[in-house]
Phi, psi and omega in degrees: 000141181301138179293142180273123177251116181308328182294339178288343184243345183286139178271110181240355176211172183299133182241161172238115185301325183292344180264357182258127183294147178263000180222126176267112183286132180208153178276353181290141176271175185299323180298320180292321179296318179295320179296319178296320178297318179302320180298315182289323178305316181297319179294318179294323178297316177296318179299320180300316180298318179293317181296323178298318179288322180296316170060038176237335177247157166232163182233128177247121181243119185251135178237128173230155178170160178295162177306139180075010181288351173100022183299310184299310182291326178296314179299316180299315186281321184288324188252013185291340179271357180289147172291127183305333181290344187252003181216138178229133179254130178242123176255111184268111179254200180303130181303137177276179185298323179293317180295327180287349176278358178238173175291162190295340179270349186304312184293338177277323176301313185286350178260003181297149184288146172288163177301137180086000184235164175255141168236138179243123177261111176268101200071148195219192175298345179287345174304334183281355172231016177237287180300319182287341175281323177288325180235073185300341178297337178296331181297332182297335178293343181280350176055053184273148175300138175070005175243097182249348179205167180300328180296339180281349182271097184266167178306327181294335177298314181288324177299319180294319180297319178298318178298318180295320178294317177298319178293321177301311182291324178296316179299314181297315181295320181292347179252024169098011177260124178272125187248131171239135176233120183245126171257117179276106190273101185254143175277156180294324178295318180292324177299316178303313182297321180289324176294321177296321179296326177297325180283327186275329182262117185307317185289348179253003182303324185297338181283341186279140175220138176304336178296334178299322181288323178294318179292328179298330178296339181261019185311308184297323178296315179299317179300319179299313184283329172299313181300315179297314182297315180298315181296330184266353186229008177273110185236170180297327182268347178212071185283152170268144171238126178263113187252120176304127190242006180291335177248106186298316182299319181289320181296324178296316180295318180301312181300311181299317183292320178298313180300315182296313182296321181286323181291333178298338182288341180272077185289348179278352178281104182219157176294137179294146179270144178293149175303139183300327179294322178293316179302318183294340183254017180306316182297323179296315181295323179296318180295320180298319180292320180296330180280334187283000000 
């Protein structure tokens, strides 16, 4: 199977989503993709342990994508070998009443990873320039000054939010958080097929909601706003990666490989060395333990 190069997926210039494939063609079968993922999982698990001991960086991994793009299963499969103490997954749904009493970034700030740990955002702060752009009436729930109706939400409002998100990510990155942002790029045809499978397969029925069909009607709007957000917020310190998502096994491997290849660049992440005085007394400590 062709080696995965993060640069093939990283957004470094203005992109058009309709020109980017949603399927990476490969001769590899599913078993080979899973085997490749297993290899990278083991490496990431080891890295996590070292990073936990090093305790100077944290890692924030953000996932966005249309409904059925595979975020939940990808997170489960890619990170299942991680030590639970070193990774926390946050699924950001509709803000609750407590969250709405704060600014829209507050709930994301308090979910940021501690040093030495990974945090995964399943849906992210970008919902505030995606879902709310398609449904601007949701902004009214934030009870903002000078916003009393949808008509009060002007283009400069969204421009300001993009600036705030960029500032948020810059601040976080400058304080030791390594940021990955993944957009799982799904085709509309594949989404239809996955929604049909939810209806046809009994064990997946619970995932289906009539709301999925209503949101599907806004497909073109979502693509437009995703494209705008990605183009305006992919930076050197918080890059976007567009991952073809029509093949779940392949998308999982791509994400894992990108994280591994990029994390390898942080050559200063090493296990701390014991104090020389402690090392020199190993024999003493052994004798004490043997006597106890």
